[in-house]
N, C-alpha and C positions, 0 to 999 in steps of 0.2 A: 685677432690682434688687440682691438678694443680692450676686450676683458684682460688682457695681460698687462698693457698700458696702466689700467685700471688698478691692478693689484699692486704692481709696480709703482704707482704713486701713493696709494695707501701705506705699503711700506717704507717706503721713504718718509713719510709724515711720522710714522709710528718710530721708526730708528732715527730721524733728526737729520736725514742726509739734506743734501743742499739742492735746488732745482736744477742747478748746471748739472749737476752729476745725474740726476735723473733723465735731462735732455738727452745727454750723452749715450746713455743706456738705450732709450727709445730709438735714437738714429742707429745704432748698432742692432736692435732688433727689427727695425724695418729693412735695412739693408741685406739681414739674414733671412729674410722672408722673399725677397726678392730675387737672391740669388737662388734661394732654393725650389723657387717657381718653375724653372723649366724642368728640374730634376722630378718633380713630382708630376708634369705633365708626359714625361717620356714613359713608354710603354714597356712592359716587362721584358728582360733580355731572354733569347731562346736558350734552352737548356742545352748545355753541352759544348757552349761556343760561347766563351766568355767576352771575345771583342767583337762578336757581331752586334750591329746594332740593330733595331727593330725596324722591320719593313713599314716605311711611309705609305699608307693609301694612297693608290692613285687618284686623281681629280675624277670627279663624274664624268662618263661619257656623253660625247655631244649627240645632236639627231644624225642617225643613220643616213649615207647617201640617198637611199630609197625613200626615206620618210617625204609623206604627203607635204610638209612643209618646205623641206629643202627642195621639191620638184616644183613648188608653186613659185618659192623664191626665185628661183633659177628661170623658170620659165616667165616670170614678169621680168627679170633684167633682159632676158633676149626681147619680148616683146616691146619692151621700152627704147631699146637699142634700135631695133626694127624701124621703128615707128619714126624716130628722130631720124633714121638715116631715108626713109621715104618722103619725111617732111622737106627735107633740102634736096630732093629728087636726084639722089645720088646715082641710083640704077640708071634713070634715063638719061642723066648726063654724060655717064661713062658711055652709054650706046651712041649717044646721038651728039654730045656737045661738041663742036671742033677747038675749045680752048683746053680740052685734055688731049694730053700727048701720047697718043695711042701707041707709039714704038715703044715708048718706057713702059707702058702698061701690057704691051706683051710679053716684055721679059719678065716682070713680074708676075704674070700670068704662067708663063713657062716655069718659073721657080717654084710656083706655090705647086703645079702637077709633079714636078719632081720630089717635091717633098710630099704629097701625096703617095706616088709610087714609092718611097721608101718606107713610110709609116706602114703602109700597107702589106709591104715583103717582110718587116721585121715583126709585126705582129700578127699576121696571118700566117705566112710561110716558117717564119722561125719559132714564133712562140706558138702557134696551134701544132702546126704538123711536126715537126722538129722537137718540141718539147723545151726549147732552151728558153732562160730567162732573160727577158729584154732589159738589159741595164747597160751602163757606160763601156763596164769593163770587158763585156761580151761582143759588143760593137762599137769601138772605138772610133773608126772609120765612118762608118755610117753616120754615128752622131756628129762628129766634125764638119761632113759633106752636109748635113741638115742645118748645122749653124750657120755655115755658108751661105746656101741656099736662102735660108728666112732674112739675114742679111740683105742679099740680093734683092731680095723680092719687097723687103721694107723699103731700100731705097730706091727703086723702081717705080714702086706706088706713089710713093712721095712726089716724086720729081713728075710724075703723071698728073696728078690731081692739084698740085700747089698752083699750077697757074690759073685754075678755076676757082680753089677755095683758100688759096694763100697758106703759108707754111703752117701756121698753128692751128687754124683750122682743119688741116689735111693730118696733122699729128694727131689731135682730136678723135677724128673718123678713124684711123687707124688702131689708135687704142681702143675705141669704143669696138670697134670689130672685133679685135682680138680677145677683148677681155668681156663685153657683152654678148657676142654670138659663138666664137671657136670655142673659150674655154667652157662656157656654161652647156654648152652641146655636147663637150666632151664628158663633161662630170655626169650628165644627165643620160647620153647614149651608150650602149654596150660598143665594143670594138668592131663587131661585126656591122652594126648598124651605122658606125660611123663612117667605115669605109664605100658601105652601099650609099648612102645619102650623098658622100661628097662626090661619088662617080657620078650620080643621077643630076644634080645640082650644076656640077661643073659641065655636063656633056649639055644640059639644058642651058646653061650661061653661053657656050662655045656657039650653040646654035644661034644665039641671038647678037653674040658678038662678032660682027663681021666688018 
C-alpha cells in the first residue's frame, strides 16, 4: 500500500495533478484494500457447490473430563466446600442443635431419597438395562416429578436451617452444597458409583440422624 501511494505521488507530481485529487485517490485505494481484506481471508470454495461456504474450523477442545487437572480442580472445590461446612459445624448442628427445625428437615430428607430413587431407576434400569436414552422426551413425568421434589427439598431444608444460620447464610450453604459437592461429584464419579455412594452415605446419615 505504501509503494502504491508513493508511485501515485510521483505520478501526480510529474503530471501536475493537484494534491486534493491525490488525497481522494489515496482514500479510495485504502477503502478498496479494507473491503477486499475479508475476501482474501476466506478459504477456497468447495468444488461442485458454488453456494456452499467454507467450513469454519472448530475451536480447540478443552481438557477432557477425566484429565488430571480437571480431577484436581473438582477435588479442590469439593474439599474446600466440605471444609467450610465443617468449620461452621453444619453436620453436628443438624444432628444435635435444638434450633434446627427437624420436622422440615425430615421432609427435605424424604424428598432427597425420592429424587435418588428416581435417578437410580432412570439411569440403571431404563438406561443400562432397557437401553433407553435418558432424556426429557422419553421421561417427561419423571422429569416433572424430580423438579417438584427438588423444590420441596430446597424449601424444606431452607426452613429447617434458617432459624440457626439465618436466611442468607442458609442459602449460601445450600448453593455451596449443590455446586461444590453434588455437582462436582456427579462430574467426577460414574453413574453406578454415584448411586452406590449415595446409598451408603444416606444410610450412614440416617443411622446418625434419629
